[in-house]
Steps between C-alpha positions, in 0.01 A plus 500: 500500500261203473185507712481229767226239445175563691539179704840365594529124447725476804190518720363190326828322580464620859144362520609166362783481754245582772282207401789252479623600845147502642445136412846362569560674832140458612538123472860490623435688822181307572731209581469579870122465469535149357767401753275412800271288282794324339656428841171358627440271202857395416638478855841635401733709713456879473868540402454239224229694319671831570812343353313446173418870498866580569603282203234675290637840601856389436415357158302790364751745637791318338319477167416872501844565360419282199152647457644850522756428230239339279271801547781730387581286195174329399238726651243447775223339292659156458658504847179581687280268292731201546539582868123505540480143370769381741357681801142397435584136430726487806215624721254257340741213575554626856126473564536120462805438724510216751875477575754769598719435196205585274455832680865583451496403131165647387493810719861554599639453149246504213270772633804698609645495150179659378495757780845621398339656190277735701674768707819574303354472145192708587672775694803538278274523197294775664819672610623517139186686394548785751765744616342806667196303623695180578410487868129563432480238223682237703284586799187435296640174360616383841152569636410182315686292753363712783141460383558129450612471859199705606242298310651153476536380862151591627335377182681168506458470879122531445497239221723231657255397779226442242695340214818375662852625447572263208221616262563863586870466427427320173270783390773755578738315267252489211428873526870585499569299185213657307530862608878538479510365148243754390654799678855423384401578139468868587840538671738691271866517602571873460342818352767518228355187341179696435678815387432668838713658773481434877208669681328572169730796435548614142721248320849615396603466136572136403843396612724332243764233531794417275376475144246778548193279562259651753459312828127440438589308184737265672437189705353514848841414642650805333239730654574354841871564445437873463365536856754658739634342815772282652524130416495233771869428445579871548303547823684207659796742533304746714503476883147651493369194315635251755392714789144499365528127453580454869218735598246284314649173627467610864158653442358195325599276790185623672267637229314170420452408867173687574333376182571137585457505878270788597181289491662232715637771731150640539372159597782468758379828648147360526343652190313325221642417153263758353641770728849390398403518135374853557851591618634385163232708328597799708856452376363515147300816567795681652730368227263667255532825693879465523536428128305804391611748762873431514523415131367840397671683788839353410476670161525828692708434813735241359510124502743466794286710732195293405686177569620623839139559603403159365775318693408685819143365469652155457666521841186637663289216364712225655523681832120506510485127414743416780285673762161412355255381766181647359344495154546878480878479536515210257305701242723807557802283426330365189424855386860617549635193324261543211604863452864392495436210262301702246739792496807277479356305205452831321826672591724196437455502124488881480834516681656253257388712205619823662844367593584272208277600209229333288698286256586204725257571786348150473833324530629726781176495698466128439852433627443703816163341562634151422806508720327673788191283474691172497682590818199666658267212418602323818299747706165315511671170577704658778185654647316169479789319669514758780124462553521120507789493747401785733121476472476870423555741212659764727858397424424483129379858491789614722737360237303695240550825698877445496519438123279800420718733710815365331357558150416863586848573635668347195272690260594832662866416440451401132703728264378631164616332175655704218237677285397351166388702197152635575194338343 
């Protein structure tokens, strides 16, 4: 039996995914930090700018299906590099907006196209490199988004008063273009392409196809075709697939709301923008904890049990936001929400790999994320509208409590799909 290599390349792929998610999500979820300064300078309605974020969420969610399919067929390198150009240039252009239509075009569409190449391509690529340690690896990769949320908002909140929101946003776009195009070069689609097995286990003897040629000698597409798992067309027949789809639709109706509105909510409660930005950072810190703890724990207790705990924290977070009167309660809500967000980001992709296999994980995960995200993208706009019409965020967070409870109940009722051949 061949001896495993001393250092498994899958951990390099995991580190690259961490960095991509760190930058993209750090900038994305700093949007709420920029929001008060944009409102002050541009004089637009809160719902108008939040609507641009909703379009952004809708666009990158919808395009995640395409980016997932391209990652399965073409590999993550080209997908992530090209996405980095679109995302970075979209943010650079957003830093120069003066009219609402520009915000919707540059941020809501162009930057969103680029953002669609982050979560699904990174996480499905990491997922393909691991089987036994899938939850741990995805937890480490997803910590990139958590750390981005932890570092990005307070850093940018400190820079904006000195340099202005426009120069700071422009700098974010330049960094994203440069770094993502460097990191993408190290993202390899699957261990089989390097003659390795998932988790760094000893590689099995080379598999052969018709004609007797070993898999390693064939095209990259042929190697990908040897991975086990259901296709997207096949999973459409399973009630479990559509039940999960509804779970994510209902859940995503409220997930983006705190990231967009928590700083403004803090100001409504009488706290400073810096204190509000610290709430976002606390979300990032607890998302880091949730990613690592539940990711690794789910390898032992099961993915469904981990997700049940995650969804319970989701409900708790919004209940705390509804009744927040003090900074302590607001921060407790941010902590609970961060734990949910980090663990869900980790367990989502792991669950797709567990239930449906590695071969078409990008397409399947992308479809779920796309459909659910498009419908759920209305959340920030709904919350902004409720704030503008009622003068308070209380009703917005009450609506979030209802959707989070509904997603938990539906997830409990979700059946299992038929088993696929083990990878």
